[in-house]
C-alpha positions as CSV (number, residue, x, y, z in Angstrom):
1,M,-171.1,60.6,10.0
2,K,-167.4,62.6,10.3
3,I,-167.4,65.9,11.1
4,K,-164.0,67.6,9.3
5,T,-162.7,69.4,11.7
6,I,-159.9,72.4,12.7
7,I,-157.8,73.7,15.6
8,I,-157.5,77.1,15.9
9,D,-155.2,78.0,18.8
10,D,-152.2,79.1,18.9
11,E,-150.6,77.2,22.1
12,R,-149.8,73.9,21.4
13,L,-150.5,72.8,24.8
14,A,-154.2,73.8,24.3
15,R,-154.5,72.4,21.1
16,N,-153.3,68.9,22.3
17,E,-155.5,69.1,25.6
18,L,-158.4,69.4,23.7
19,K,-157.6,67.1,20.6
20,K,-157.3,64.3,23.9
21,L,-160.6,65.0,24.8
22,L,-162.7,65.0,21.5
23,K,-160.2,61.5,20.7
24,Q,-163.4,60.0,22.4
25,Y,-166.2,61.5,19.6
26,E,-165.7,59.8,17.0
27,E,-167.4,61.4,14.7
28,I,-164.7,64.4,15.0
29,E,-161.7,64.1,12.2
30,I,-159.6,66.7,13.2
31,I,-157.7,67.3,9.6
32,D,-155.1,70.0,10.5
33,E,-154.6,72.9,12.9
34,A,-154.1,76.4,12.3
35,I,-152.0,79.1,14.9
36,S,-152.3,82.6,14.1
37,V,-155.8,84.0,12.1
38,N,-153.4,83.9,8.8
39,D,-153.1,80.5,8.9
40,A,-156.8,79.6,9.5
41,I,-158.0,81.1,6.5
42,T,-155.2,79.3,4.9
43,K,-156.4,76.3,6.2
44,I,-160.1,76.8,6.2
45,N,-160.7,77.9,2.2
46,H,-158.3,74.8,1.3
47,H,-160.0,72.2,4.1
48,N,-163.6,73.7,3.7
49,P,-164.1,72.5,6.7
50,D,-167.2,71.3,8.6
51,L,-166.1,72.3,11.8
52,I,-164.2,74.7,13.7
53,F,-162.6,75.3,17.1
54,L,-161.6,78.7,17.7
55,D,-159.5,80.4,20.3
56,I,-160.5,84.1,20.3
57,Q,-157.3,86.1,21.2
58,M,-154.7,85.5,18.4
59,P,-151.3,86.3,17.7
60,G,-150.8,89.3,15.5
61,G,-153.1,91.9,16.6
62,K,-156.1,90.0,15.1
63,T,-158.8,87.9,17.0
64,G,-160.6,84.6,16.5
65,F,-163.8,87.3,15.5
66,D,-161.3,88.9,12.6
67,L,-161.1,85.7,11.7
68,L,-164.9,84.8,11.1
69,E,-165.1,88.7,9.2
70,L,-162.0,87.5,6.7
71,L,-164.2,84.0,6.0
72,D,-165.9,83.8,2.7
73,Y,-167.8,81.4,4.6
74,S,-168.5,80.2,7.9
75,P,-168.3,76.6,9.1
76,V,-170.4,75.9,12.5
77,V,-167.5,77.7,15.7
78,V,-166.9,77.0,19.2
79,F,-164.8,79.6,20.8
80,T,-162.9,78.5,23.7
81,T,-161.1,81.0,25.6
82,A,-159.6,80.9,29.3
83,Y,-161.5,84.2,29.4
84,N,-164.9,84.4,30.1
85,E,-165.8,88.1,29.3
86,F,-165.8,87.6,25.5
87,A,-169.0,85.1,25.4
88,I,-171.9,87.7,24.5
89,R,-170.0,89.4,21.9
90,A,-168.7,85.4,20.3
91,F,-172.8,84.8,20.2
92,Q,-173.0,87.6,18.5
93,Y,-170.6,86.2,15.7
94,N,-173.5,83.0,15.7
95,A,-171.2,80.8,17.4
96,L,-172.4,77.2,18.3
97,D,-170.5,77.4,21.5
98,Y,-168.8,78.8,24.1
99,L,-166.1,77.2,25.6
100,Q,-164.1,78.4,28.8
101,N,-160.4,77.0,28.9
102,P,-160.0,74.4,31.3
103,I,-162.9,72.5,29.4
104,D,-165.3,70.9,31.5
105,T,-165.3,67.1,30.0
106,N,-169.6,67.5,30.4
107,R,-169.7,70.6,28.9
108,L,-167.8,69.6,26.4
109,T,-169.6,66.4,25.2
110,E,-172.9,69.0,25.7
111,T,-171.3,71.2,22.6
112,I,-170.8,67.6,20.5
113,Q,-174.6,67.2,20.3
114,K,-175.6,70.6,19.7
115,I,-172.6,69.8,17.1
116,L,-174.2,67.1,15.4
117,Q,-177.7,68.2,16.0
118,K,-177.5,71.5,14.1
119,I,-175.4,69.6,11.0
120,E,-177.4,66.5,11.1
121,Q,-181.0,69.2,10.0
122,T,-178.6,71.2,7.5
123,D,-177.6,68.3,6.0
124,S,-180.9,66.6,6.0
125,G,-182.7,70.2,5.0
126,G,-184.6,70.7,9.2
127,Q,-185.8,73.2,10.0
128,Q,-183.0,75.4,9.4
129,K,-182.8,75.5,5.6
130,L,-185.7,77.6,3.8
131,N,-186.4,76.4,-0.1
132,E,-187.2,78.5,-2.8
133,E,-190.8,79.1,-3.0
134,S,-190.5,79.9,1.8
135,Q,-192.6,83.1,1.7
136,V,-190.1,85.0,3.9
137,F,-191.7,88.5,6.0
138,V,-188.7,91.4,5.6
139,K,-189.8,94.4,7.6
140,D,-187.2,97.6,7.4
141,G,-188.4,99.9,10.4
142,E,-192.6,100.9,9.3
143,K,-192.3,98.9,5.7
144,C,-193.1,95.4,5.4
145,W,-193.1,92.9,3.3
146,F,-194.4,88.8,2.5
147,V,-191.9,87.6,-0.5
148,K,-191.3,84.7,-1.5
149,L,-187.3,83.6,-1.4
150,K,-187.3,83.3,-4.9
151,E,-188.2,86.2,-5.6
152,I,-184.7,87.8,-3.8
153,R,-181.9,88.0,-6.4
154,L,-179.2,89.5,-4.0
155,F,-178.9,89.7,-0.4
156,E,-175.2,92.3,0.3
157,S,-173.6,92.6,4.3
158,V,-173.8,96.2,5.6
159,G,-172.3,95.9,8.8
160,N,-174.5,94.1,11.2
161,Y,-177.5,94.2,8.7
162,A,-178.3,92.1,5.4
163,K,-179.9,94.2,2.6
164,V,-182.3,92.5,0.6
165,Y,-182.8,93.3,-3.0
166,F,-186.1,92.2,-4.3
167,G,-188.6,94.0,-7.4
168,K,-187.1,97.3,-6.8
169,E,-187.0,96.9,-3.2
170,K,-183.8,97.1,-1.2
171,P,-184.7,96.9,2.7
172,L,-182.2,96.4,5.5
173,I,-182.5,93.5,8.8
174,L,-181.1,92.5,11.3
175,K,-178.9,89.6,10.0
176,S,-175.2,88.8,9.1
177,L,-174.2,86.9,5.5
178,N,-173.3,83.8,7.6
179,S,-176.9,83.8,9.5
180,L,-178.8,83.5,6.5
181,E,-176.5,81.4,4.6
182,E,-177.0,78.4,7.5
183,R,-180.7,78.3,6.1
184,L,-180.6,79.2,2.4
185,N,-180.5,76.4,0.0
186,T,-176.9,76.8,-1.5
187,K,-178.0,75.1,-4.8
188,I,-179.9,78.1,-4.9
189,F,-178.3,80.8,-3.7
190,F,-173.8,81.3,-3.8
191,R,-172.3,83.1,-1.4
192,A,-170.2,84.9,-4.1
193,N,-167.4,86.4,-1.9
194,R,-167.6,87.6,2.2
195,K,-170.5,90.9,1.2
196,Y,-172.8,88.9,-1.5
197,I,-174.5,85.8,-1.8
198,I,-176.4,85.5,-5.9
199,N,-179.4,84.5,-6.4
200,L,-178.8,81.8,-9.1
201,E,-181.4,81.6,-11.1
202,S,-181.3,85.3,-11.4
203,I,-177.7,85.6,-13.3
204,Q,-178.7,87.0,-16.2
205,K,-174.7,87.1,-17.6
206,I,-171.3,85.4,-16.8
207,D,-168.1,87.6,-17.6
208,T,-164.7,86.8,-16.9
209,H,-163.0,89.4,-14.1
210,I,-159.2,90.5,-14.2
211,N,-158.2,89.0,-11.4
212,G,-158.9,85.9,-12.2
213,G,-163.0,85.4,-11.0
214,L,-166.0,86.1,-12.3
215,K,-167.9,89.0,-12.5
216,V,-172.2,88.3,-12.7
217,I,-175.4,91.0,-13.3
218,L,-178.1,90.1,-11.9
219,N,-181.9,90.4,-13.5
220,G,-182.0,93.6,-11.9
221,G,-179.1,94.2,-13.1
222,E,-176.8,94.2,-9.6
223,E,-172.8,93.2,-11.3
224,I,-171.4,91.2,-8.8
225,E,-167.9,90.0,-8.3
226,I,-167.0,86.3,-7.2
227,S,-163.6,86.0,-5.8
228,R,-161.5,83.5,-7.0
229,R,-162.1,81.1,-4.6
230,Q,-165.6,80.8,-5.3
231,S,-164.9,80.9,-8.3
232,V,-163.2,76.8,-8.7
233,K,-166.7,76.2,-6.7
234,F,-168.9,77.5,-8.6
235,K,-167.2,77.1,-12.3
236,D,-167.7,73.1,-11.3
237,M,-171.3,73.7,-9.8
238,M,-172.5,74.9,-13.3
239,S,-170.8,72.7,-15.1
240,L,-172.4,69.9,-16.7
């Protein structure tokens, strides 16, 4: 198993040191490097990596956290930084791990084991994955629901929350779209853009959109735009 990896850091020496350390792990395949948030977005969208090692402090007034908020999907993320004051915030962004420079080789080995375990679980449909028949508990304030995943037609990002659409209900849960996406079956649930994950089986109509993307209408009447990049992936998935 090869894990496609991009190293994102504006410091050339830091990138070279990490590449040197990663050479001992044959599963890690470094496919590219990026030196800024904009550079990283372009390369992540092009390569669709499994894993990124991401510096937090980046040039141009943007941070590694800003990068994650701009992605249509999130690969496995390991933050690397010379400072430890960002650790708590890093895990709020569902980072798998947080490595402080200079990177300790024993800590790196622990991180690689976590990466292998997470990707293996994801690839093999392990505990992190839910299927369409799974029943999930949804709680919003005093209201609770026990609903089958296939009955959920849409997840919408609302700040640190996600709005869950099923029937006439739209409760809010304290989950990010990225964390939900990790557990959902990608054959059923599709990341339309940064804000929405749609249930493919809930689509009633598909239209072309003026910006070159697509627009879908769900069985609840919601109209969701699929970004241009995701439209290419959508067409590949749905074509004969």
